[in-house]
MARPA-568554 format. One record per atom (N, C-alpha, C): x, y, z; atom name; residue in three letters; residue number from 1. Coordinates in Angstrom, 2 decimals, m for minus. Layout:
REM residues N
+---------+---------+---------+-------+---------+-----+
!       X !       Y !       Z ! atomo ! residuo ! num !
+---------+---------+---------+-------+---------+-----+
!       X !       Y !       Z !    CA !     ala ! NUM !
...
+---------+---------+---------+-------+---------+-----+
This chain:
REM residues 112
+---------+---------+---------+-------+---------+-----+
!       X !       Y !       Z ! atomo ! residuo ! num !
+---------+---------+---------+-------+---------+-----+
!   43.94 !  124.23 !  116.65 !     N !     met !   1 !
!   44.55 !  122.92 !  116.23 !    CA !     met !   1 !
!   44.10 !  121.86 !  116.92 !     C !     met !   1 !
!   43.44 !  120.90 !  116.10 !     N !     thr !   2 !
!   43.08 !  119.59 !  116.48 !    CA !     thr !   2 !
!   43.91 !  118.46 !  116.53 !     C !     thr !   2 !
!   43.99 !  117.87 !  117.56 !     N !     leu !   3 !
!   44.47 !  116.52 !  117.39 !    CA !     leu !   3 !
!   43.74 !  115.21 !  116.76 !     C !     leu !   3 !
!   44.50 !  114.46 !  116.05 !     N !     lys !   4 !
!   43.45 !  113.23 !  115.66 !    CA !     lys !   4 !
!   43.17 !  112.29 !  116.58 !     C !     lys !   4 !
!   42.02 !  111.77 !  116.40 !     N !     pro !   5 !
!   41.39 !  110.79 !  117.46 !    CA !     pro !   5 !
!   42.53 !  109.33 !  117.36 !     C !     pro !   5 !
!   42.93 !  109.13 !  118.65 !     N !     leu !   6 !
!   43.73 !  107.99 !  118.86 !    CA !     leu !   6 !
!   42.80 !  106.72 !  118.95 !     C !     leu !   6 !
!   43.48 !  105.67 !  118.47 !     N !     thr !   7 !
!   42.88 !  104.30 !  118.39 !    CA !     thr !   7 !
!   43.08 !  103.89 !  119.89 !     C !     thr !   7 !
!   42.48 !  102.92 !  120.28 !     N !     asp !   8 !
!   42.56 !  102.22 !  121.61 !    CA !     asp !   8 !
!   44.08 !  101.92 !  121.71 !     C !     asp !   8 !
!   44.65 !  101.07 !  120.89 !     N !     ser !   9 !
!   46.17 !  100.56 !  120.96 !    CA !     ser !   9 !
!   46.95 !  101.86 !  120.82 !     C !     ser !   9 !
!   46.73 !  102.92 !  120.11 !     N !     glu !  10 !
!   47.57 !  104.16 !  120.24 !    CA !     glu !  10 !
!   47.45 !  104.61 !  121.71 !     C !     glu !  10 !
!   46.37 !  104.85 !  122.12 !     N !     arg !  11 !
!   46.15 !  105.35 !  123.52 !    CA !     arg !  11 !
!   46.91 !  104.42 !  124.52 !     C !     arg !  11 !
!   46.81 !  103.26 !  124.32 !     N !     thr !  12 !
!   47.25 !  102.66 !  125.36 !    CA !     thr !  12 !
!   48.79 !  102.52 !  125.48 !     C !     thr !  12 !
!   49.35 !  102.73 !  124.14 !     N !     gln !  13 !
!   51.05 !  102.95 !  123.91 !    CA !     gln !  13 !
!   51.31 !  104.14 !  124.47 !     C !     gln !  13 !
!   50.36 !  105.20 !  124.43 !     N !     ala !  14 !
!   50.98 !  106.65 !  124.79 !    CA !     ala !  14 !
!   50.77 !  106.73 !  126.44 !     C !     ala !  14 !
!   49.70 !  105.66 !  126.85 !     N !     arg !  15 !
!   49.67 !  105.86 !  128.43 !    CA !     arg !  15 !
!   50.82 !  104.98 !  129.00 !     C !     arg !  15 !
!   51.63 !  103.96 !  128.19 !     N !     glu !  16 !
!   52.56 !  103.15 !  128.91 !    CA !     glu !  16 !
!   53.90 !  103.79 !  128.52 !     C !     glu !  16 !
!   53.76 !  104.71 !  127.60 !     N !     lys !  17 !
!   55.25 !  105.65 !  127.46 !    CA !     lys !  17 !
!   55.15 !  106.75 !  128.55 !     C !     lys !  17 !
!   54.04 !  107.17 !  128.59 !     N !     ala !  18 !
!   53.98 !  108.28 !  129.72 !    CA !     ala !  18 !
!   54.40 !  107.76 !  131.18 !     C !     ala !  18 !
!   53.91 !  106.61 !  131.48 !     N !     ala !  19 !
!   54.17 !  105.77 !  132.58 !    CA !     ala !  19 !
!   55.47 !  105.53 !  132.94 !     C !     ala !  19 !
!   56.05 !  105.21 !  131.66 !     N !     ala !  20 !
!   57.47 !  104.88 !  131.70 !    CA !     ala !  20 !
!   58.25 !  106.14 !  131.90 !     C !     ala !  20 !
!   57.99 !  107.20 !  131.68 !     N !     ala !  21 !
!   58.70 !  108.41 !  131.75 !    CA !     ala !  21 !
!   58.39 !  109.03 !  133.05 !     C !     ala !  21 !
!   57.67 !  108.93 !  133.71 !     N !     arg !  22 !
!   57.37 !  109.18 !  135.03 !    CA !     arg !  22 !
!   58.01 !  108.48 !  135.93 !     C !     arg !  22 !
!   58.12 !  107.02 !  135.75 !     N !     ala !  23 !
!   58.83 !  106.11 !  136.44 !    CA !     ala !  23 !
!   60.37 !  106.61 !  136.27 !     C !     ala !  23 !
!   60.81 !  107.00 !  135.40 !     N !     val !  24 !
!   62.24 !  107.39 !  134.91 !    CA !     val !  24 !
!   62.54 !  108.52 !  135.85 !     C !     val !  24 !
!   61.74 !  109.63 !  135.87 !     N !     arg !  25 !
!   61.76 !  110.80 !  136.26 !    CA !     arg !  25 !
!   61.89 !  110.68 !  138.01 !     C !     arg !  25 !
!   61.05 !  109.74 !  138.44 !     N !     ala !  26 !
!   60.91 !  109.49 !  139.73 !    CA !     ala !  26 !
!   62.16 !  108.89 !  140.29 !     C !     ala !  26 !
!   62.59 !  107.86 !  139.50 !     N !     glu !  27 !
!   63.85 !  107.44 !  139.99 !    CA !     glu !  27 !
!   65.38 !  107.95 !  139.90 !     C !     glu !  27 !
!   65.32 !  109.30 !  139.03 !     N !     leu !  28 !
!   66.11 !  109.90 !  138.84 !    CA !     leu !  28 !
!   66.09 !  110.88 !  140.29 !     C !     leu !  28 !
!   64.75 !  111.41 !  140.84 !     N !     lys !  29 !
!   64.64 !  112.41 !  141.80 !    CA !     lys !  29 !
!   65.12 !  111.66 !  143.30 !     C !     lys !  29 !
!   64.90 !  110.14 !  143.08 !     N !     val !  30 !
!   65.33 !  109.45 !  144.40 !    CA !     val !  30 !
!   66.91 !  109.47 !  144.41 !     C !     val !  30 !
!   67.48 !  109.19 !  143.18 !     N !     arg !  31 !
!   69.21 !  109.21 !  143.24 !    CA !     arg !  31 !
!   69.68 !  110.43 !  143.60 !     C !     arg !  31 !
!   69.02 !  111.50 !  143.18 !     N !     leu !  32 !
!   69.28 !  112.90 !  143.55 !    CA !     leu !  32 !
!   69.29 !  113.22 !  144.88 !     C !     leu !  32 !
!   68.16 !  112.67 !  145.60 !     N !     lys !  33 !
!   68.01 !  112.85 !  146.86 !    CA !     lys !  33 !
!   68.97 !  112.24 !  147.83 !     C !     lys !  33 !
!   69.44 !  110.90 !  147.43 !     N !     thr !  34 !
!   70.19 !  110.33 !  147.97 !    CA !     thr !  34 !
!   71.86 !  110.35 !  147.76 !     C !     thr !  34 !
!   71.87 !  111.18 !  146.65 !     N !     gly !  35 !
!   73.30 !  111.61 !  146.33 !    CA !     gly !  35 !
!   73.97 !  110.85 !  145.40 !     C !     gly !  35 !
!   73.39 !  109.82 !  144.85 !     N !     lys !  36 !
!   73.62 !  108.97 !  143.95 !    CA !     lys !  36 !
!   74.13 !  109.43 !  142.52 !     C !     lys !  36 !
!   73.46 !  110.73 !  142.25 !     N !     val !  37 !
!   73.73 !  111.28 !  140.93 !    CA !     val !  37 !
!   73.89 !  112.90 !  141.35 !     C !     val !  37 !
!   74.54 !  113.66 !  140.57 !     N !     thr !  38 !
!   74.82 !  114.98 !  140.70 !    CA !     thr !  38 !
!   73.80 !  115.64 !  139.64 !     C !     thr !  38 !
!   73.57 !  116.90 !  139.92 !     N !     val !  39 !
!   72.81 !  117.97 !  138.97 !    CA !     val !  39 !
!   73.53 !  118.02 !  137.69 !     C !     val !  39 !
!   74.88 !  118.11 !  137.91 !     N !     ala !  40 !
!   75.66 !  118.31 !  136.53 !    CA !     ala !  40 !
!   75.57 !  116.92 !  135.60 !     C !     ala !  40 !
!   75.53 !  115.66 !  136.56 !     N !     glu !  41 !
!   75.43 !  114.39 !  135.81 !    CA !     glu !  41 !
!   74.16 !  114.63 !  134.89 !     C !     glu !  41 !
!   72.94 !  114.87 !  135.58 !     N !     val !  42 !
!   71.59 !  114.96 !  135.12 !    CA !     val !  42 !
!   71.24 !  115.77 !  133.80 !     C !     val !  42 !
!   71.97 !  116.95 !  134.14 !     N !     ile !  43 !
!   71.95 !  117.98 !  132.94 !    CA !     ile !  43 !
!   72.70 !  117.53 !  131.79 !     C !     ile !  43 !
!   73.84 !  116.71 !  132.07 !     N !     ala !  44 !
!   74.68 !  116.18 !  130.79 !    CA !     ala !  44 !
!   73.84 !  115.00 !  130.35 !     C !     ala !  44 !
!   72.93 !  114.11 !  131.07 !     N !     ser !  45 !
!   72.55 !  113.10 !  130.35 !    CA !     ser !  45 !
!   71.20 !  113.54 !  129.83 !     C !     ser !  45 !
!   70.61 !  114.90 !  129.88 !     N !     ser !  46 !
!   69.23 !  114.91 !  129.53 !    CA !     ser !  46 !
!   69.22 !  115.04 !  127.97 !     C !     ser !  46 !
!   70.32 !  115.10 !  127.41 !     N !     ser !  47 !
!   70.02 !  115.29 !  125.84 !    CA !     ser !  47 !
!   70.28 !  114.08 !  125.46 !     C !     ser !  47 !
!   70.41 !  112.93 !  126.07 !     N !     gly !  48 !
!   70.31 !  111.69 !  125.48 !    CA !     gly !  48 !
!   69.06 !  110.87 !  125.86 !     C !     gly !  48 !
!   68.13 !  111.31 !  127.00 !     N !     asp !  49 !
!   67.07 !  110.92 !  127.50 !    CA !     asp !  49 !
!   66.10 !  111.84 !  127.44 !     C !     asp !  49 !
!   65.02 !  111.45 !  126.59 !     N !     asp !  50 !
!   63.80 !  112.27 !  126.51 !    CA !     asp !  50 !
!   63.21 !  112.63 !  127.88 !     C !     asp !  50 !
!   62.87 !  111.68 !  128.46 !     N !     ala !  51 !
!   62.31 !  111.73 !  129.90 !    CA !     ala !  51 !
!   62.91 !  112.68 !  130.94 !     C !     ala !  51 !
!   64.11 !  112.39 !  130.80 !     N !     val !  52 !
!   64.88 !  113.35 !  131.78 !    CA !     val !  52 !
!   64.82 !  114.76 !  131.22 !     C !     val !  52 !
!   65.16 !  114.97 !  129.86 !     N !     gly !  53 !
!   64.85 !  116.42 !  129.34 !    CA !     gly !  53 !
!   63.70 !  117.07 !  129.53 !     C !     gly !  53 !
!   62.56 !  116.20 !  129.95 !     N !     arg !  54 !
!   61.27 !  117.04 !  130.20 !    CA !     arg !  54 !
!   60.97 !  117.33 !  131.70 !     C !     arg !  54 !
!   61.87 !  117.04 !  132.36 !     N !     leu !  55 !
!   61.82 !  117.16 !  133.98 !    CA !     leu !  55 !
!   61.77 !  118.77 !  133.92 !     C !     leu !  55 !
!   61.11 !  119.42 !  134.73 !     N !     arg !  56 !
!   61.13 !  120.50 !  134.97 !    CA !     arg !  56 !
!   62.61 !  121.01 !  135.99 !     C !     arg !  56 !
!   62.96 !  122.10 !  135.60 !     N !     val !  57 !
!   64.11 !  122.69 !  136.70 !    CA !     val !  57 !
!   63.94 !  122.66 !  138.10 !     C !     val !  57 !
!   62.76 !  123.21 !  138.07 !     N !     leu !  58 !
!   62.11 !  123.54 !  139.74 !    CA !     leu !  58 !
!   61.97 !  121.99 !  140.28 !     C !     leu !  58 !
!   61.50 !  121.09 !  139.71 !     N !     asp !  59 !
!   61.43 !  119.69 !  140.55 !    CA !     asp !  59 !
!   62.83 !  119.07 !  140.58 !     C !     asp !  59 !
!   63.70 !  119.37 !  139.68 !     N !     leu !  60 !
!   64.99 !  119.00 !  139.85 !    CA !     leu !  60 !
!   65.86 !  119.44 !  141.07 !     C !     leu !  60 !
!   65.42 !  120.73 !  141.28 !     N !     leu !  61 !
!   66.19 !  121.31 !  142.47 !    CA !     leu !  61 !
!   65.43 !  120.67 !  143.60 !     C !     leu !  61 !
!   64.10 !  120.54 !  143.68 !     N !     lys !  62 !
!   63.40 !  120.52 !  144.76 !    CA !     lys !  62 !
!   63.85 !  119.01 !  145.14 !     C !     lys !  62 !
!   64.17 !  118.19 !  144.34 !     N !     ala !  63 !
!   64.83 !  116.72 !  144.66 !    CA !     ala !  63 !
!   65.95 !  116.77 !  145.53 !     C !     ala !  63 !
!   66.79 !  117.97 !  145.42 !     N !     leu !  64 !
!   67.97 !  117.80 !  146.24 !    CA !     leu !  64 !
!   67.59 !  117.87 !  147.56 !     C !     leu !  64 !
!   68.65 !  117.38 !  148.62 !     N !     pro !  65 !
!   68.44 !  117.59 !  150.05 !    CA !     pro !  65 !
!   68.48 !  119.06 !  150.49 !     C !     pro !  65 !
!   67.47 !  119.27 !  151.23 !     N !     gly !  66 !
!   67.55 !  120.61 !  151.73 !    CA !     gly !  66 !
!   66.98 !  121.58 !  150.80 !     C !     gly !  66 !
!   66.40 !  121.34 !  149.83 !     N !     val !  67 !
!   65.96 !  122.27 !  148.97 !    CA !     val !  67 !
!   64.32 !  122.00 !  148.69 !     C !     val !  67 !
!   63.87 !  123.07 !  149.19 !     N !     gly !  68 !
!   62.30 !  123.12 !  148.87 !    CA !     gly !  68 !
!   61.85 !  124.05 !  147.87 !     C !     gly !  68 !
!   60.49 !  124.12 !  147.94 !     N !     asp !  69 !
!   59.95 !  125.32 !  146.78 !    CA !     asp !  69 !
!   60.49 !  126.85 !  146.90 !     C !     asp !  69 !
!   60.95 !  127.22 !  147.94 !     N !     val !  70 !
!   61.10 !  128.69 !  148.31 !    CA !     val !  70 !
!   62.59 !  128.62 !  147.43 !     C !     val !  70 !
!   63.57 !  127.81 !  148.44 !     N !     arg !  71 !
!   65.02 !  127.84 !  148.01 !    CA !     arg !  71 !
!   65.16 !  127.22 !  146.39 !     C !     arg !  71 !
!   64.54 !  126.38 !  146.13 !     N !     ala !  72 !
!   64.70 !  126.19 !  144.43 !    CA !     ala !  72 !
!   64.22 !  127.35 !  143.78 !     C !     ala !  72 !
!   63.28 !  128.09 !  143.92 !     N !     leu !  73 !
!   62.87 !  129.32 !  143.12 !    CA !     leu !  73 !
!   63.78 !  130.41 !  143.36 !     C !     leu !  73 !
!   64.60 !  130.59 !  144.48 !     N !     ala !  74 !
!   65.55 !  131.61 !  144.91 !    CA !     ala !  74 !
!   66.70 !  131.06 !  143.84 !     C !     ala !  74 !
!   67.06 !  129.98 !  144.03 !     N !     ile !  75 !
!   68.30 !  129.51 !  143.07 !    CA !     ile !  75 !
!   68.08 !  129.72 !  141.50 !     C !     ile !  75 !
!   66.75 !  129.40 !  141.39 !     N !     met !  76 !
!   66.45 !  129.85 !  139.70 !    CA !     met !  76 !
!   66.51 !  131.23 !  139.56 !     C !     met !  76 !
!   65.81 !  131.84 !  140.32 !     N !     asn !  77 !
!   65.99 !  133.63 !  140.14 !    CA !     asn !  77 !
!   67.58 !  133.91 !  140.23 !     C !     asn !  77 !
!   68.34 !  133.36 !  140.93 !     N !     asp !  78 !
!   69.72 !  133.78 !  141.04 !    CA !     asp !  78 !
!   70.40 !  133.59 !  139.80 !     C !     asp !  78 !
!   70.02 !  132.43 !  139.32 !     N !     val !  79 !
!   70.80 !  132.19 !  138.04 !    CA !     val !  79 !
!   69.89 !  132.60 !  136.63 !     C !     val !  79 !
!   68.93 !  133.10 !  136.83 !     N !     gly !  80 !
!   68.13 !  133.57 !  135.70 !    CA !     gly !  80 !
!   67.41 !  132.46 !  134.98 !     C !     gly !  80 !
!   66.66 !  131.60 !  135.51 !     N !     ile !  81 !
!   66.19 !  130.53 !  134.66 !    CA !     ile !  81 !
!   64.70 !  130.71 !  135.06 !     C !     ile !  81 !
!   63.72 !  130.55 !  134.20 !     N !     ala !  82 !
!   62.04 !  130.91 !  134.37 !    CA !     ala !  82 !
!   61.70 !  129.60 !  135.23 !     C !     ala !  82 !
!   60.72 !  129.85 !  135.91 !     N !     ala !  83 !
!   60.14 !  128.76 !  136.81 !    CA !     ala !  83 !
!   59.45 !  127.66 !  135.94 !     C !     ala !  83 !
!   59.07 !  127.89 !  134.81 !     N !     thr !  84 !
!   58.67 !  127.03 !  133.95 !    CA !     thr !  84 !
!   59.49 !  126.09 !  133.08 !     C !     thr !  84 !
!   60.77 !  126.45 !  133.14 !     N !     arg !  85 !
!   61.78 !  125.89 !  132.22 !    CA !     arg !  85 !
!   62.11 !  124.45 !  132.47 !     C !     arg !  85 !
!   62.37 !  123.60 !  131.53 !     N !     arg !  86 !
!   62.57 !  122.42 !  131.54 !    CA !     arg !  86 !
!   64.08 !  122.07 !  131.54 !     C !     arg !  86 !
!   64.63 !  120.81 !  131.68 !     N !     val !  87 !
!   66.05 !  120.79 !  131.73 !    CA !     val !  87 !
!   66.57 !  120.89 !  130.08 !     C !     val !  87 !
!   65.79 !  120.28 !  129.50 !     N !     arg !  88 !
!   66.32 !  120.17 !  127.99 !    CA !     arg !  88 !
!   66.16 !  121.62 !  127.48 !     C !     arg !  88 !
!   65.53 !  122.40 !  127.81 !     N !     gly !  89 !
!   65.60 !  123.81 !  127.48 !    CA !     gly !  89 !
!   66.48 !  124.70 !  127.96 !     C !     gly !  89 !
!   67.51 !  124.20 !  128.77 !     N !     leu !  90 !
!   68.46 !  125.16 !  129.37 !    CA !     leu !  90 !
!   69.54 !  125.63 !  128.11 !     C !     leu !  90 !
!   69.85 !  126.68 !  128.34 !     N !     gly !  91 !
!   71.18 !  127.10 !  127.21 !    CA !     gly !  91 !
!   72.45 !  126.61 !  128.11 !     C !     gly !  91 !
!   73.34 !  126.80 !  127.30 !     N !     ile !  92 !
!   74.76 !  126.40 !  127.78 !    CA !     ile !  92 !
!   74.99 !  127.13 !  129.16 !     C !     ile !  92 !
!   75.01 !  128.49 !  128.85 !     N !     his !  93 !
!   75.29 !  129.45 !  130.04 !    CA !     his !  93 !
!   74.34 !  128.99 !  131.07 !     C !     his !  93 !
!   73.12 !  128.89 !  130.90 !     N !     gln !  94 !
!   72.27 !  128.52 !  132.00 !    CA !     gln !  94 !
!   72.77 !  127.01 !  132.89 !     C !     gln !  94 !
!   73.27 !  126.26 !  132.09 !     N !     arg !  95 !
!   73.59 !  124.98 !  132.57 !    CA !     arg !  95 !
!   74.77 !  125.24 !  133.25 !     C !     arg !  95 !
!   75.81 !  126.00 !  132.80 !     N !     lys !  96 !
!   77.04 !  126.20 !  133.65 !    CA !     lys !  96 !
!   76.64 !  127.14 !  134.80 !     C !     lys !  96 !
!   75.86 !  128.20 !  134.69 !     N !     ala !  97 !
!   75.71 !  128.88 !  136.05 !    CA !     ala !  97 !
!   74.74 !  128.30 !  136.91 !     C !     ala !  97 !
!   73.71 !  127.41 !  136.61 !     N !     leu !  98 !
!   73.15 !  126.66 !  137.73 !    CA !     leu !  98 !
!   74.13 !  125.70 !  138.31 !     C !     leu !  98 !
!   75.19 !  124.95 !  137.88 !     N !     val !  99 !
!   75.97 !  124.12 !  138.33 !    CA !     val !  99 !
!   77.06 !  124.77 !  139.11 !     C !     val !  99 !
!   77.35 !  125.95 !  138.69 !     N !     asn ! 100 !
!   78.31 !  126.74 !  139.40 !    CA !     asn ! 100 !
!   77.82 !  127.26 !  140.68 !     C !     asn ! 100 !
!   76.69 !  127.57 !  140.50 !     N !     his ! 101 !
!   75.67 !  128.17 !  141.71 !    CA !     his ! 101 !
!   75.52 !  126.98 !  142.69 !     C !     his ! 101 !
!   75.28 !  125.85 !  142.21 !     N !     leu ! 102 !
!   75.04 !  124.65 !  143.13 !    CA !     leu ! 102 !
!   76.38 !  124.37 !  143.98 !     C !     leu ! 102 !
!   77.33 !  124.33 !  143.12 !     N !     glu ! 103 !
!   78.82 !  124.13 !  143.78 !    CA !     glu ! 103 !
!   79.20 !  125.05 !  144.84 !     C !     glu ! 103 !
!   78.97 !  126.21 !  144.66 !     N !     gln ! 104 !
!   79.13 !  127.31 !  145.59 !    CA !     gln ! 104 !
!   78.49 !  127.39 !  146.99 !     C !     gln ! 104 !
!   76.98 !  127.16 !  146.79 !     N !     gln ! 105 !
!   76.03 !  127.19 !  147.70 !    CA !     gln ! 105 !
!   75.82 !  125.96 !  148.58 !     C !     gln ! 105 !
!   75.94 !  124.93 !  147.58 !     N !     his ! 106 !
!   75.59 !  123.53 !  148.26 !    CA !     his ! 106 !
!   76.65 !  122.53 !  147.66 !     C !     his ! 106 !
!   77.62 !  122.62 !  148.24 !     N !     pro ! 107 !
!   78.87 !  121.71 !  147.87 !    CA !     pro ! 107 !
!   78.50 !  120.19 !  147.53 !     C !     pro ! 107 !
!   77.71 !  119.63 !  148.44 !     N !     gly ! 108 !
!   77.39 !  118.15 !  148.44 !    CA !     gly ! 108 !
!   76.42 !  117.76 !  147.40 !     C !     gly ! 108 !
!   75.12 !  118.39 !  147.18 !     N !     pro ! 109 !
!   74.40 !  117.76 !  145.99 !    CA !     pro ! 109 !
!   75.08 !  118.16 !  144.79 !     C !     pro ! 109 !
!   75.62 !  119.22 !  144.50 !     N !     ala ! 110 !
!   75.76 !  119.59 !  142.94 !    CA !     ala ! 110 !
!   77.13 !  118.55 !  142.47 !     C !     ala ! 110 !
!   77.98 !  118.54 !  143.20 !     N !     ser ! 111 !
!   79.33 !  117.82 !  142.85 !    CA !     ser ! 111 !
!   79.83 !  117.03 !  144.04 !     C !     ser ! 111 !
!   80.28 !  115.77 !  143.61 !     N !     lys ! 112 !
!   81.19 !  114.99 !  144.61 !    CA !     lys ! 112 !
!   82.62 !  115.13 !  144.36 !     C !     lys ! 112 !
+---------+---------+---------+-------+---------+-----+
């Protein structure tokens, strides 16, 4: 499959859109790290915001305080989520299982 060549203005628009999405995801990670937003709230808002929906679940978990690569992968394995899954790709049962697991294991970051 070949992509159509983009004009300079289309390329610029795509670059600006990508930069804006990265900024939204970075701000979300900061809010998670500081506890201003919960994982449940992020998952709920992922259907309305495309930038949030494209966030990898692994990156979402790593943004939590005290959760790094190893713990994030362990959480995903416990819940049954693939390492490459994005937030918008989570099913209803995976969403519930992830939030429940975080509430049981890490009461602070998952819910307030």
